[in-house]
N, C-alpha and C positions, 0 to 999 in steps of 0.2 A: 206625198208627204213621207218623210223618213220616220219609221217607227222609233220611238225612244225607249231606252232601257230605264230601269228603275233608278240608276244613278243619275241619269240625265234629268229626270223629274225631281229627284231629291235636291238637285241643284237650286230649284226654285222654292222648295218647301222649307219653312223655318225649322231649324233643328235646335233641340234643347240639349244643352250640356251643362257642365258645372257653372259656367259663366252666365247662363240664362239663354233666352231665345236669341237666335242669330239668323240673319239671312245670308245664305251662301251666295257669293258672287261668281258668275261664270263669264269669262271674257267672250265677247262676240255674241252673246245671247240677248234676245229681245225679252225684257221682263214685263211686257205689258200683259194685262189681264186677258186679252184675246188669245195671245200666244199660249198663255198658261192653260186656258180652257181647252185649246186644241190639243195640247200635250196630255192633259188629263183624260180627254176623250179616248186617246189611244190606250190608256190604262184600263178604261172601262171595257174595251173590246178584247182584253186578254182572254185566252182560253182558260177553262177551269184548271187544266193541267199546269199551265204556266203560273196561275195564281197560287195553286197549291205548292208548286216548286218554290215560288217566291217566299211564301210563308215559312216553309221548311228552312230555306237558306237564311232567312232573317233570324229564326230561332237558333240555328247553328252558329251564326256570327255572334249572337248575344252570349253564347256559352263560352266563347273564346276569352281566355284570361289576358292574352297578349294579342294585340291586333297586328297582323302581318300584312304589310302593304307593299312588299318588295317583289311580289310575283314569285318567280321560280328561284330567286336569289335567296340563299340561306342567311340566317342572322349573322353567322360568322363571316360570310363573304361581305355582307353589308357593313359590318363593323370594320373589317379590314379596309374596305374602300373609304369609309369615313376617316379612319386613321391616316390613310394615304393622303386624303384631301387636306386634313389638318396639317400634316407634315409638309405638304407642298406649299400651303399657305404660309406656314412659319418660315420655310426656306426662302420664299419670295420676299417676305418681310425683312429677313436678315440680309438679303442681297439688295434691298432697297427698291425692289420692283413692286408695282402695285397691280395686282390682278383682281378682277371682280370674281364673285362667287360663280357666276355663269362660266367664265373662262376656266376656272379650276374644275368645275363639274365637267366641262367639255374635255379637258385634258385627261382627267382620271377615268370618266365613264365613256368617253367617246361621243361622237356625234353622228347624226343622220341628217339628211337634207330637211331643214325646217324643224328639227326636233333635237332637243338636248335631253339625254337620258336623265331621269331624276327630276327634271323640271317641266317636262311635257312640251306641248306645241306652243304654249303661250310665249316662250322665249325663243326668239328667232335670230337675234343679233349675232350670236356666235355660230349659228347654223349655216351662215352664208359660206359658200365654197371658198372665198378668198380668206376669210378669217380662219376657217378650219384648216385651210392649206397653210396659212402662216403659222398656226400653232404647230402643225406637223413639221413644217420646214424648220422652225426654231428648235423643235425637239431633235430633229435630224442633225442640225448644225451643232447643237450642244454635244450630241453623241460623237460626231466627227471630230469636234475640238478635243474632247476627252481622249479619243482614240489616238489623235496626233500627239497629244501630250504624253500618253503612255509609250508610243513609239519613240519619241524623243528621249524619254527616260531610259528606255531599253538601249537605245543607240549610245547614250552617254555611258551606261554601264558597260556595254560592249567595248567602247573605246577605252574606258578605264582598265578593263581586263587586258586589252591589247597592250596598253602601256605597261601594265604590271608584268605581263608575260615577257615583253621586250626587256624590261629591267631585270627580271629574273634570268633571262637568257644571257644578258651581258654580265651579270654577277657570276653566273655559272662559268662563263668563258674566262673571266678574270681569275676565278678560283682554280680552274683547270690549268691556266697558264702559270699561276703561282705554284701549284703542285708540281707541274712539269719542270719549272725552274728549280724548285727545291730538289727534285729528283736528279736533275742534271748536275747540280752542285754536289750532291752526295756522290754521284757517279765519278765526277772529276776528282773529288777528294779520295775516293777509293783507288782511282787510277794512280794518283800521285803517291799514295801510300804503297801501292804495289811496286811502283817504280823505285821507290826509295829502298826497298828491301832488297 
């Protein structure tokens, strides 16, 4: 039998909060009284050191003003990810696409096989390799499309600069020809004046 942690047993124990007593539901768990008795017997077999540590941890958690359930992720990082998810959802709504929360979680937080970060192992639909691959492929396709658009825009700018340069070169040649012709006319006039004298 696999030893249970305190959190596993608390999943079966009624918890009291502001709304009153509740029964936590855990997916895939047998909630029969036999199973519960077996789980509680593991708690009775805890060493005194483990029991003492459990009491100390419970007291320390009770002292916390803000419950932190993000693991090693800071509040700022969690807030940034939440804002990114909200922005992504808003963007998809504006584009007319419909994404589920699970797909948005998977896109922002990433996926592992059979596990979506932030949602746990209970959500597996997006964790399949084909769905994760399609999310990744669609992201890559979008990036490639944007890159192609940028390259086209740069190419158009470059072609516009070439046309402008060609126009300037032609204008400059015409201007030089005009100056040369004016200079030639002046020279001819000077030559005629000198002949007349």
